[in-house]
C-alpha positions as CSV (number, residue, x, y, z in Angstrom):
1,M,-7.3,5.9,24.6
2,K,-6.6,8.9,26.8
3,E,-4.2,6.9,28.9
4,F,-2.4,5.7,25.9
5,I,-2.0,9.2,24.5
6,N,-0.8,10.5,27.8
7,E,1.9,7.8,28.1
8,F,2.9,8.1,24.5
9,K,3.4,11.9,25.1
10,N,5.2,11.5,28.4
11,L,7.6,9.0,27.0
12,A,8.3,11.4,24.0
13,L,7.9,8.5,21.5
14,G,7.1,10.8,18.6
15,Y,4.3,13.1,17.6
16,F,0.6,12.4,17.3
17,Y,-2.8,13.8,16.3
18,E,-6.2,13.0,17.7
19,N,-9.5,12.6,15.9
20,Q,-8.0,12.5,12.4
21,S,-10.1,12.0,9.2
22,L,-8.7,9.0,7.4
23,S,-9.4,10.8,4.1
24,K,-6.1,12.5,4.7
25,Y,-4.2,9.2,4.9
26,T,-5.6,7.3,1.9
27,T,-5.3,7.8,-1.8
28,Y,-9.1,7.3,-2.2
29,H,-9.5,10.4,0.1
30,V,-12.3,8.7,2.0
31,G,-12.8,7.1,5.5
32,G,-14.0,7.8,8.9
33,V,-12.3,9.5,11.8
34,A,-9.4,7.7,13.7
35,D,-9.1,8.1,17.4
36,C,-5.3,8.8,17.1
37,V,-2.6,8.8,14.5
38,V,1.0,8.4,15.8
39,Y,4.4,8.9,14.2
40,P,7.0,6.9,16.3
41,K,10.4,8.6,15.9
42,N,12.5,5.4,15.6
43,M,12.5,1.6,16.1
44,D,12.7,1.8,19.9
45,A,9.8,4.3,20.0
46,L,7.8,2.0,17.7
47,T,8.4,-1.0,20.0
48,K,7.3,1.0,23.0
49,T,4.3,2.3,21.1
50,C,3.2,-1.3,20.3
51,Q,3.8,-2.3,23.9
52,L,1.5,0.5,25.0
53,I,-1.1,-0.6,22.4
54,Q,-1.0,-4.1,23.9
55,K,-1.1,-2.7,27.4
56,Y,-4.3,-0.8,26.8
57,Q,-5.8,-3.5,24.5
58,L,-6.2,-1.1,21.5
59,S,-6.8,-1.9,17.9
60,Y,-4.1,-0.5,15.5
61,K,-3.2,-0.4,11.9
62,V,0.1,0.5,10.3
63,V,-0.4,2.7,7.2
64,G,2.0,3.8,4.6
65,N,0.7,6.1,1.9
66,G,-2.7,4.5,2.1
67,S,-2.6,3.6,-1.6
68,N,-4.1,0.2,-1.2
69,L,-6.6,0.7,1.6
70,L,-10.3,1.4,1.9
71,F,-11.3,2.4,5.4
72,S,-15.0,2.5,6.1
73,D,-16.9,5.7,7.0
74,H,-17.2,4.6,10.6
75,K,-15.1,5.8,13.4
76,Y,-11.9,3.9,13.7
77,H,-11.5,3.1,17.4
78,G,-7.8,2.6,17.6
79,V,-4.4,3.8,16.7
80,I,-3.1,4.5,13.2
81,I,0.7,4.1,13.0
82,K,2.7,6.0,10.5
83,L,6.3,5.2,9.8
84,D,7.3,8.4,8.1
85,S,10.5,8.7,10.3
86,F,11.7,5.3,8.9
87,N,13.0,7.1,5.8
88,K,16.7,6.5,5.7
89,V,18.2,5.1,2.5
90,T,21.8,3.9,1.8
91,F,23.3,2.5,-1.4
92,Y,26.0,-0.2,-1.3
93,E,27.1,-0.9,-4.9
94,N,24.1,-2.8,-6.2
95,K,22.3,-3.1,-2.9
96,I,20.0,-0.6,-1.2
97,V,19.1,-0.6,2.5
98,V,16.0,1.5,2.9
99,G,13.4,2.3,5.7
100,A,9.9,1.1,5.5
101,G,8.5,4.7,5.3
102,F,10.5,5.7,2.2
103,S,8.5,6.5,-1.0
104,L,8.7,3.7,-3.5
105,V,8.5,6.1,-6.5
106,R,11.3,8.2,-5.0
107,L,13.4,5.1,-4.5
108,A,12.9,4.0,-8.1
109,N,14.1,7.4,-9.3
110,L,17.2,7.2,-7.0
111,A,18.0,3.7,-8.2
112,A,17.9,5.0,-11.8
113,K,20.3,7.8,-10.9
114,H,22.7,5.2,-9.5
115,A,22.4,3.2,-12.7
116,L,20.7,0.3,-10.9
117,T,18.1,-1.8,-12.8
118,G,15.3,-3.9,-11.4
119,L,13.1,-1.3,-9.7
120,E,11.7,0.3,-12.8
121,F,8.4,-1.5,-12.4
122,A,7.9,0.5,-9.1
123,S,8.3,4.0,-10.6
124,G,4.5,4.5,-10.8
125,I,3.4,2.7,-7.6
126,P,2.5,5.5,-5.1
127,G,3.2,3.5,-1.9
128,T,5.9,3.2,0.7
129,V,8.6,0.5,0.7
130,G,6.9,-1.2,3.7
131,G,3.5,-1.2,2.1
132,A,4.9,-2.5,-1.2
133,I,6.6,-5.4,0.6
134,F,3.5,-6.2,2.6
135,M,1.5,-6.3,-0.6
136,N,4.2,-7.6,-2.8
137,A,3.4,-4.7,-5.1
138,G,4.3,-5.2,-8.7
139,A,3.8,-4.2,-12.4
140,Y,5.2,-5.1,-15.8
141,K,5.6,-8.8,-14.8
142,S,7.9,-8.0,-11.9
143,D,7.3,-7.3,-8.2
144,M,9.1,-6.8,-4.8
145,G,9.7,-10.5,-4.4
146,Y,12.3,-10.4,-7.2
147,I,14.4,-7.7,-5.6
148,V,14.0,-8.0,-1.8
149,Q,16.9,-9.8,-0.2
150,N,15.8,-9.5,3.4
151,V,13.5,-7.4,5.7
152,K,14.0,-6.3,9.3
153,V,10.7,-6.6,11.2
154,L,9.2,-6.1,14.6
155,T,7.5,-9.3,15.8
156,P,4.3,-9.5,17.8
157,D,6.4,-10.3,20.9
158,F,8.5,-7.1,20.3
159,R,11.7,-8.6,18.9
160,I,13.5,-7.1,16.0
161,I,14.5,-9.9,13.6
162,T,15.5,-10.3,9.9
163,L,13.5,-12.4,7.5
164,T,15.0,-13.7,4.3
165,N,13.4,-13.6,0.9
166,R,12.4,-17.2,1.2
167,E,10.9,-16.7,4.7
168,L,8.8,-13.7,3.3
169,K,6.9,-16.2,1.0
170,F,6.3,-13.7,-1.8
171,H,3.6,-14.7,-4.3
172,Y,1.4,-12.7,-6.6
173,R,0.3,-9.7,-4.5
174,S,0.9,-11.5,-1.3
175,S,3.6,-12.1,1.3
176,F,4.2,-13.5,4.8
177,L,3.6,-10.1,6.2
178,Q,0.1,-9.9,4.7
179,S,-0.8,-13.2,6.3
180,H,0.9,-12.3,9.6
181,P,-0.2,-8.7,10.2
182,G,1.3,-8.7,13.7
183,Y,4.7,-8.3,12.0
184,I,5.7,-4.8,11.1
185,C,8.2,-4.1,8.3
186,L,10.9,-1.7,9.5
187,E,13.7,-1.8,6.9
188,A,14.5,-3.7,3.7
189,T,17.6,-4.7,1.8
190,L,17.0,-4.7,-2.0
191,K,19.4,-6.3,-4.5
192,L,19.4,-4.8,-8.0
193,Q,21.7,-5.1,-11.0
194,K,24.0,-2.7,-12.6
195,G,22.6,-1.1,-15.7
196,K,22.8,1.9,-18.0
197,K,21.4,5.0,-16.5
198,E,20.1,6.5,-19.8
199,A,18.3,3.2,-20.7
200,I,16.7,2.9,-17.3
201,E,15.5,6.5,-17.2
202,E,14.1,6.2,-20.8
203,L,12.1,3.1,-19.9
204,M,10.7,4.8,-16.8
205,R,9.7,7.9,-18.9
206,E,7.9,5.6,-21.5
207,R,6.0,3.9,-18.7
208,R,5.0,7.2,-17.1
209,M,3.6,8.4,-20.4
210,R,1.7,5.1,-20.8
211,R,0.3,5.4,-17.3
212,R,-1.0,8.9,-18.0
213,Q,-2.6,7.7,-21.2
214,T,-4.3,4.6,-19.8
215,Q,-4.9,5.2,-16.1
216,P,-7.2,7.8,-14.4
217,L,-4.5,9.6,-12.5
218,E,-6.5,12.8,-12.5
219,H,-8.9,11.3,-9.9
220,P,-8.3,9.7,-6.4
221,S,-8.1,6.0,-6.6
222,A,-6.2,3.1,-5.1
223,G,-4.9,1.6,-8.3
224,S,-6.1,-1.7,-9.7
225,V,-9.1,-3.0,-7.8
226,F,-8.9,-6.6,-8.8
227,R,-6.1,-9.1,-9.3
228,N,-5.9,-10.5,-12.8
229,P,-7.3,-14.0,-12.8
230,E,-5.2,-16.9,-14.0
231,D,-6.0,-18.4,-17.4
232,A,-8.5,-15.7,-18.2
233,L,-8.7,-12.2,-19.7
234,P,-7.4,-9.4,-17.5
235,A,-9.8,-8.1,-14.9
236,G,-10.2,-4.8,-16.6
237,K,-11.1,-6.4,-19.9
238,L,-13.7,-8.6,-18.3
239,I,-15.3,-5.6,-16.6
240,E,-15.1,-3.5,-19.8
241,D,-16.8,-6.3,-21.9
242,L,-19.7,-6.2,-19.5
243,G,-20.2,-2.5,-20.3
244,L,-19.5,-1.4,-16.8
245,K,-17.1,1.5,-17.7
246,G,-18.5,4.7,-16.3
247,L,-20.9,2.9,-13.9
248,T,-21.5,5.1,-10.8
249,K,-22.6,4.6,-7.3
250,G,-23.0,7.9,-5.4
251,G,-19.7,9.7,-6.0
252,A,-17.7,6.6,-7.1
253,Q,-17.3,5.5,-10.7
254,V,-15.8,2.6,-12.6
255,S,-13.2,4.6,-14.6
256,K,-14.0,5.3,-18.2
257,K,-10.3,5.1,-19.0
258,H,-9.4,1.8,-17.3
259,A,-12.2,-0.5,-16.0
260,N,-10.1,-2.1,-13.3
261,F,-10.0,1.3,-11.5
262,V,-12.7,2.6,-9.3
263,I,-12.3,6.4,-8.7
264,N,-13.5,8.9,-6.3
265,Y,-15.2,10.9,-9.0
266,E,-17.3,13.4,-7.1
267,N,-17.0,13.5,-3.3
268,A,-17.6,9.8,-2.8
269,C,-17.9,8.3,0.6
270,A,-16.2,5.0,1.4
271,A,-19.5,3.1,1.2
272,D,-20.0,4.3,-2.4
273,I,-16.6,2.8,-3.4
274,H,-17.1,-0.3,-1.4
275,D,-20.5,-1.1,-2.8
276,L,-19.4,-0.4,-6.4
277,I,-16.4,-2.7,-6.1
278,L,-18.7,-5.5,-4.7
279,F,-21.3,-4.9,-7.5
280,V,-18.6,-5.3,-10.2
281,Q,-17.2,-8.4,-8.5
282,Q,-20.6,-10.0,-8.4
283,A,-21.4,-9.0,-12.0
284,V,-18.2,-10.7,-13.2
285,L,-19.0,-13.8,-11.2
286,E,-22.6,-14.0,-12.5
287,N,-21.6,-13.5,-16.2
288,Y,-18.2,-15.4,-16.4
289,G,-18.2,-17.6,-13.3
290,I,-14.9,-15.9,-12.2
291,Q,-14.5,-14.8,-8.6
292,L,-12.2,-11.8,-9.0
293,K,-10.0,-11.3,-6.0
294,I,-10.0,-7.8,-4.6
295,E,-6.5,-6.4,-4.4
296,Q,-7.3,-3.6,-2.0
297,E,-7.6,-4.1,1.8
298,F,-10.9,-3.2,3.4
299,V,-10.4,-1.9,7.0
300,N,-13.0,-1.3,9.7
301,W,-16.0,-2.7,7.8
302,E,-17.1,-5.1,10.6
């Protein structure tokens, strides 16, 4: 790791921090210590960073806002890559070209100001554009797959190519990038529709109010824990009907406001959250015969 850091520094590829608590980089506010967190300054710097990672045979993880990740409490022996510098956004009539590190909520608000409709569903998703594409984030019966035209990516062999919507293979909470983690999202072109600014902003206000009323936004979480199963009640309803609202494990709790949220209620560790999620999943399986699919990504639990 020391050789990697020295070379990263000597090549002036960006800035970095050593021995960082991952609680600073995830919305659950939990996780162990990472050897190094790097912020490449541009695409060329990211490419060279990934080449160095390969050269020194290091593990790595690209992290956006950490809004869908659960790192373990163990030391992460590797490099965390942050793409905060990939934050340029440009509007071309009804299209947006935006960097992977740009805030999805902020982008939804900008689209509304430009009277563009189609991104309203994202106004409450606290991730980055890159993370949302990786996850095919969605809400209100829409998702990124409906609006992404193409994505510029860095490939595992260090080429920068463009993938079309069809090549990205968007499905419910999944994408090509999720099944091919060696590809890194750099920039996306989104295609929206012209709309009425006042109507778009009013819809977003209504949804913000609904989220405040129905979701435990006052506590750290990573949003919905489980995907809604097909041909069955929503995951939250299944969990609620089992009487699991308010169930705690250490400092973690199944939210009393929304049963498909697990919250960091009182200084939880990652293991508290992890174990509570698996307990709820097993309870649903035993009582309903339904294997709920976990929407969040568990990292460094091996």
